[in-house]
C-alpha positions as a Markdown table, in Angstrom:
| # | Residue | x | y | z |
|---|---|---|---|---|
| 1 | Met | 78.9 | 88.7 | 136.4 |
| 2 | Glu | 78.4 | 92.1 | 135.0 |
| 3 | Val | 81.3 | 93.4 | 137.4 |
| 4 | Gly | 83.4 | 90.3 | 136.3 |
| 5 | Arg | 82.9 | 91.3 | 132.6 |
| 6 | Gln | 83.8 | 94.9 | 133.1 |
| 7 | Lys | 86.8 | 94.0 | 134.9 |
| 8 | Ala | 87.7 | 91.7 | 132.1 |
| 9 | Glu | 87.2 | 94.5 | 129.5 |
| 10 | Val | 89.2 | 96.9 | 131.5 |
| 11 | Lys | 92.1 | 94.4 | 131.7 |
| 12 | Lys | 91.9 | 93.8 | 128.0 |
| 13 | Lys | 91.9 | 97.6 | 127.1 |
| 14 | Ala | 95.0 | 98.0 | 129.5 |
| 15 | Glu | 96.8 | 95.0 | 127.7 |
| 16 | Val | 96.0 | 96.7 | 124.5 |
| 17 | Arg | 97.3 | 100.1 | 125.6 |
| 18 | Lys | 100.4 | 98.4 | 126.7 |
| 19 | Asp | 101.0 | 96.6 | 123.4 |
| 20 | Glu | 100.4 | 100.1 | 121.7 |
| 21 | Ala | 102.8 | 101.8 | 124.0 |
| 22 | Gly | 105.3 | 99.0 | 123.1 |
| 23 | Val | 104.8 | 99.5 | 119.3 |
| 24 | Thr | 105.1 | 103.2 | 119.7 |
| 25 | Leu | 108.4 | 102.9 | 121.4 |
| 26 | Ile | 109.7 | 100.5 | 118.7 |
| 27 | Ile | 108.6 | 103.1 | 116.1 |
| 28 | Thr | 110.1 | 106.0 | 117.9 |
| 29 | Leu | 113.4 | 104.1 | 118.3 |
| 30 | Met | 113.5 | 103.2 | 114.6 |
| 31 | Ala | 112.7 | 106.9 | 113.6 |
| 32 | Leu | 115.6 | 108.1 | 115.8 |
| 33 | Leu | 117.9 | 105.4 | 114.3 |
| 34 | Leu | 117.0 | 106.5 | 110.8 |
| 35 | Met | 117.5 | 110.3 | 111.6 |
| 36 | Ser | 120.9 | 109.3 | 113.4 |
| 37 | Ala | 122.0 | 107.5 | 110.3 |
| 38 | Phe | 120.9 | 110.3 | 108.1 |
| 39 | Gly | 122.8 | 112.8 | 110.2 |
| 40 | Val | 126.0 | 110.7 | 110.1 |
| 41 | Gly | 125.7 | 110.3 | 106.4 |
| 42 | Leu | 125.3 | 114.0 | 106.1 |
| 43 | Leu | 128.5 | 114.6 | 108.1 |
| 44 | Leu | 130.4 | 112.1 | 106.2 |
| 45 | Leu | 129.2 | 113.7 | 102.8 |
| 46 | Thr | 130.2 | 117.1 | 104.2 |
| 47 | Ala | 133.5 | 115.9 | 105.2 |
| 48 | Thr | 134.2 | 114.3 | 102.0 |
| 49 | Glu | 133.2 | 117.2 | 100.0 |
| 50 | Thr | 135.5 | 119.3 | 102.1 |
| 51 | Arg | 138.4 | 117.0 | 101.6 |
| 52 | Ile | 137.7 | 117.0 | 97.9 |
| 53 | Ala | 137.6 | 120.9 | 97.8 |
| 54 | Ala | 140.8 | 121.0 | 99.8 |
| 55 | Ser | 142.6 | 118.7 | 97.6 |
| 56 | Phe | 141.5 | 120.6 | 94.4 |
| 57 | Arg | 142.6 | 123.9 | 96.0 |
| 58 | Asp | 146.1 | 122.3 | 97.0 |
| 59 | Ala | 146.6 | 120.9 | 93.6 |
| 60 | Gln | 145.9 | 124.3 | 92.0 |
| 61 | Ala | 148.4 | 125.9 | 94.5 |
| 62 | Ala | 150.9 | 123.3 | 93.6 |
| 63 | Phe | 150.5 | 124.1 | 90.2 |
| 64 | Tyr | 151.1 | 127.9 | 90.5 |
| 65 | Ala | 154.1 | 127.1 | 92.8 |
| 66 | Ala | 155.7 | 125.1 | 90.1 |
| 67 | Asp | 155.1 | 127.8 | 87.6 |
| 68 | Ala | 156.5 | 130.5 | 89.9 |
| 69 | Ala | 159.6 | 128.5 | 90.6 |
| 70 | Ala | 160.1 | 127.8 | 86.7 |
| 71 | Glu | 159.9 | 131.7 | 86.2 |
| 72 | Arg | 162.4 | 132.3 | 88.9 |
| 73 | Ala | 164.8 | 129.7 | 87.5 |
| 74 | Met | 164.6 | 131.4 | 83.9 |
| 75 | Asp | 165.9 | 134.6 | 85.6 |
| 76 | Asp | 168.7 | 132.9 | 87.1 |
| 77 | Leu | 169.8 | 131.2 | 83.7 |
| 78 | Leu | 170.8 | 134.6 | 82.5 |
| 79 | Ala | 173.8 | 134.6 | 84.9 |
| 80 | Val | 175.3 | 131.3 | 83.7 |
| 81 | Pro | 177.1 | 131.9 | 80.4 |
| 82 | Asp | 178.3 | 128.3 | 80.1 |
| 83 | Trp | 175.2 | 126.0 | 80.0 |
| 84 | Asn | 177.4 | 122.9 | 80.1 |
| 85 | Arg | 177.9 | 123.7 | 83.8 |
| 86 | Leu | 174.1 | 123.5 | 84.3 |
| 87 | Leu | 174.0 | 120.1 | 82.6 |
| 88 | Asp | 176.7 | 118.6 | 84.8 |
| 89 | Gly | 175.2 | 120.1 | 88.0 |
| 90 | Ser | 178.3 | 122.3 | 88.8 |
| 91 | Thr | 176.3 | 125.5 | 88.7 |
| 92 | Arg | 173.1 | 126.1 | 90.5 |
| 93 | Ser | 170.6 | 128.9 | 91.1 |
| 94 | Ser | 170.9 | 131.4 | 94.0 |
| 95 | Phe | 167.7 | 130.1 | 95.2 |
| 96 | Val | 168.7 | 126.9 | 97.1 |
| 97 | Asp | 168.3 | 125.9 | 100.7 |
| 98 | Gly | 171.5 | 123.9 | 101.5 |
| 99 | Ala | 173.2 | 121.0 | 100.0 |
| 100 | Pro | 171.7 | 119.3 | 97.0 |
| 101 | Arg | 170.8 | 116.2 | 98.8 |
| 102 | Gly | 168.9 | 115.0 | 101.8 |
| 103 | Arg | 165.3 | 115.3 | 103.0 |
| 104 | Arg | 163.2 | 118.5 | 103.3 |
| 105 | Val | 160.4 | 118.5 | 105.9 |
| 106 | Leu | 157.1 | 120.1 | 104.8 |
| 107 | Asp | 154.8 | 122.0 | 107.0 |
| 108 | Asp | 152.4 | 119.1 | 107.4 |
| 109 | Gly | 155.3 | 116.7 | 108.3 |
| 110 | Ser | 155.7 | 115.2 | 105.1 |
| 111 | Thr | 159.2 | 114.9 | 103.5 |
| 112 | Val | 160.7 | 115.5 | 100.0 |
| 113 | Asp | 164.0 | 113.7 | 99.3 |
| 114 | Leu | 166.0 | 115.7 | 96.6 |
| 115 | Ala | 167.8 | 112.6 | 95.2 |
| 116 | Gln | 164.8 | 110.6 | 95.0 |
| 117 | Ala | 163.0 | 113.4 | 93.3 |
| 118 | Val | 165.8 | 113.5 | 90.7 |
| 119 | Asn | 165.8 | 109.7 | 90.2 |
| 120 | Met | 162.1 | 109.7 | 89.8 |
| 121 | Ala | 162.4 | 112.2 | 86.8 |
| 122 | Asn | 165.3 | 110.4 | 85.2 |
| 123 | Cys | 164.2 | 106.7 | 85.5 |
| 124 | His | 160.9 | 106.5 | 87.4 |
| 125 | Arg | 162.4 | 104.9 | 90.4 |
| 126 | Val | 163.8 | 106.3 | 93.9 |
| 127 | Met | 167.0 | 104.5 | 93.7 |
| 128 | Ala | 169.9 | 105.8 | 91.8 |
| 129 | Cys | 169.5 | 105.5 | 87.9 |
| 130 | Arg | 171.8 | 103.5 | 85.7 |
| 131 | Asp | 172.9 | 105.0 | 82.3 |
| 132 | Ala | 170.7 | 102.4 | 80.5 |
| 133 | Glu | 167.7 | 103.1 | 82.6 |
| 134 | Met | 168.1 | 106.9 | 81.8 |
| 135 | Asp | 168.4 | 106.0 | 78.0 |
| 136 | Ala | 165.5 | 103.6 | 77.9 |
| 137 | Val | 162.6 | 104.7 | 75.7 |
| 138 | Ser | 159.2 | 105.3 | 77.2 |
| 139 | Asp | 156.2 | 107.3 | 76.7 |
| 140 | Ala | 157.5 | 110.0 | 79.0 |
| 141 | Arg | 161.1 | 109.9 | 77.6 |
| 142 | Pro | 160.8 | 108.6 | 74.1 |
| 143 | Trp | 164.4 | 110.1 | 72.9 |
| 144 | Gly | 166.6 | 107.3 | 73.9 |
| 145 | Pro | 170.3 | 108.4 | 74.5 |
| 146 | Asn | 169.1 | 112.1 | 74.1 |
| 147 | Asn | 166.7 | 111.8 | 77.0 |
| 148 | Pro | 167.2 | 114.6 | 79.4 |
| 149 | Arg | 169.5 | 113.7 | 82.6 |
| 150 | Trp | 168.0 | 115.9 | 85.0 |
| 151 | Thr | 170.2 | 117.7 | 87.6 |
| 152 | Leu | 169.1 | 119.9 | 90.4 |
| 153 | Phe | 169.3 | 123.7 | 89.6 |
| 154 | Ala | 167.0 | 125.4 | 92.2 |
| 155 | Tyr | 165.1 | 124.1 | 95.3 |
| 156 | Gly | 163.6 | 125.6 | 98.6 |
| 157 | Arg | 160.4 | 126.9 | 100.1 |
| 158 | Val | 158.1 | 129.0 | 98.1 |
| 159 | Arg | 157.8 | 131.4 | 100.9 |
| 160 | Asp | 161.5 | 132.1 | 100.1 |
| 161 | Leu | 161.2 | 133.2 | 96.7 |
| 162 | Leu | 160.5 | 136.7 | 97.7 |
| 163 | Pro | 161.6 | 138.7 | 100.8 |
| 164 | Ala | 160.3 | 137.4 | 104.1 |
| 165 | Gly | 156.5 | 137.7 | 104.7 |
| 166 | Ala | 155.7 | 138.4 | 101.1 |
| 167 | Ile | 154.5 | 134.9 | 100.5 |
| 168 | Asp | 152.7 | 132.6 | 102.9 |
| 169 | Ser | 152.9 | 129.3 | 101.2 |
| 170 | Pro | 153.5 | 125.8 | 102.6 |
| 171 | Phe | 154.8 | 124.4 | 99.3 |
| 172 | Tyr | 158.3 | 123.2 | 98.4 |
| 173 | Val | 159.7 | 123.4 | 94.9 |
| 174 | Ile | 162.4 | 121.8 | 93.0 |
| 175 | Val | 163.7 | 122.9 | 89.5 |
| 176 | Met | 165.8 | 120.7 | 87.4 |
| 177 | Ile | 167.9 | 121.1 | 84.2 |
| 178 | Gly | 168.3 | 118.9 | 81.3 |
| 179 | Asp | 169.6 | 119.0 | 77.7 |
| 180 | Asp | 167.0 | 119.6 | 75.1 |
| 181 | Pro | 165.9 | 116.2 | 73.7 |
| 182 | Ala | 165.7 | 117.8 | 70.2 |
| 183 | Glu | 169.4 | 117.2 | 70.0 |
| 184 | Thr | 170.8 | 114.4 | 68.2 |
| 185 | Asp | 174.4 | 114.1 | 69.5 |
| 186 | Asn | 173.4 | 111.3 | 71.9 |
| 187 | Asp | 175.1 | 113.2 | 74.8 |
| 188 | Pro | 172.8 | 114.8 | 77.2 |
| 189 | Thr | 175.5 | 116.1 | 79.4 |
| 190 | Arg | 176.6 | 118.8 | 77.2 |
| 191 | Asp | 174.7 | 121.5 | 75.1 |
| 192 | Gly | 174.7 | 121.0 | 71.3 |
| 193 | Ala | 177.4 | 122.8 | 69.3 |
| 194 | Asp | 176.5 | 126.1 | 67.5 |
| 195 | Gly | 174.4 | 125.3 | 64.5 |
| 196 | Ser | 173.4 | 121.9 | 65.5 |
| 197 | Pro | 169.8 | 121.1 | 66.6 |
| 198 | Gly | 168.8 | 122.1 | 70.1 |
| 199 | Ala | 172.0 | 124.3 | 70.5 |
| 200 | Gly | 171.4 | 127.1 | 73.1 |
| 201 | Val | 168.4 | 125.2 | 74.3 |
| 202 | Leu | 167.5 | 123.6 | 77.6 |
| 203 | Ala | 164.7 | 121.6 | 79.2 |
| 204 | Met | 163.6 | 122.6 | 82.6 |
| 205 | Arg | 161.4 | 120.7 | 84.9 |
| 206 | Ser | 159.7 | 122.5 | 88.0 |
| 207 | Glu | 158.1 | 120.3 | 90.7 |
| 208 | Ala | 156.0 | 121.6 | 93.6 |
| 209 | Phe | 155.2 | 119.5 | 96.7 |
| 210 | Gly | 152.6 | 120.5 | 99.3 |
| 211 | Pro | 150.1 | 119.3 | 102.0 |
| 212 | Gly | 148.1 | 116.4 | 101.6 |
| 213 | Gly | 150.5 | 114.7 | 99.0 |
| 214 | Ala | 149.8 | 117.7 | 96.4 |
| 215 | His | 152.4 | 117.6 | 93.6 |
| 216 | Arg | 152.4 | 119.1 | 90.3 |
| 217 | Ile | 155.0 | 119.3 | 87.4 |
| 218 | Val | 155.7 | 121.7 | 84.9 |
| 219 | Glu | 158.1 | 121.3 | 82.0 |
| 220 | Val | 159.5 | 124.3 | 79.9 |
| 221 | Thr | 161.8 | 124.4 | 77.2 |
| 222 | Val | 163.9 | 127.7 | 77.2 |
| 223 | Ala | 166.4 | 129.2 | 74.8 |
| 224 | Arg | 169.1 | 131.9 | 75.2 |
| 225 | Gly | 168.3 | 135.0 | 73.1 |
| 226 | Ala | 169.9 | 138.5 | 73.1 |
| 227 | Gly | 170.3 | 139.2 | 76.7 |
| 228 | Ala | 167.2 | 137.3 | 77.7 |
| 229 | Ile | 165.8 | 133.8 | 78.3 |
| 230 | Arg | 162.8 | 133.1 | 76.4 |
| 231 | Gly | 160.3 | 130.1 | 76.7 |
| 232 | Leu | 159.8 | 128.0 | 73.5 |
| 233 | Ser | 157.3 | 125.5 | 75.0 |
| 234 | Trp | 155.6 | 124.7 | 78.2 |
| 235 | Arg | 153.6 | 121.6 | 79.5 |
| 236 | Glu | 152.0 | 120.4 | 82.7 |
| 237 | Ile | 153.1 | 116.8 | 83.3 |
| 238 | Arg | 150.3 | 114.6 | 84.5 |
| 239 | Gln | 151.1 | 111.9 | 87.1 |
| 240 | Asp | 149.2 | 108.5 | 86.9 |
């Protein structure tokens, strides 16, 4: 009987050890699962922070690109004695990369449609704008018939602003010209007569497009001076 009792105890201990091994395995698997989840979460957090940092970097680069394009366009305005030819789109900057229409492909494969960009500036839609839509009063365009009617003036890749190799940038820029909305003649297609409000003053809108949907807009009001173009006001346009 003693032998039988010993065998029973040995069997019982073996079963206990087996149960303990099963519990240990479950605990180990749960710990591995938790560590894996933590690792995946850490990777996702790192990837998200990387994307946020890249987005902020591209947004800042787009802002500087738009500002640089506006500066270049101001220099080109000196060569245009009749600013009405700017407002009707018949005179453009020397900084252009072809006809003032069609799509341009950026380095990341995204595109910029020149006509759509102008329409968005004039009436906030990609289709062609009607006169009534361009004259409509809105928060962004509160001047009614004196709202600027933007026309293309300069457009191209930022890397082409300076001699080849001087700038390594993936951004594309567009500069548009419009009549100064301070004028009261209700004719945004012509500069005001001498002595009238806004005479010799233009509005300029510079937009930069880049990777990841980066897009920044700068608007500058400029005036013709004695052999120079001077900026009267400057603001960054925030997109919704």
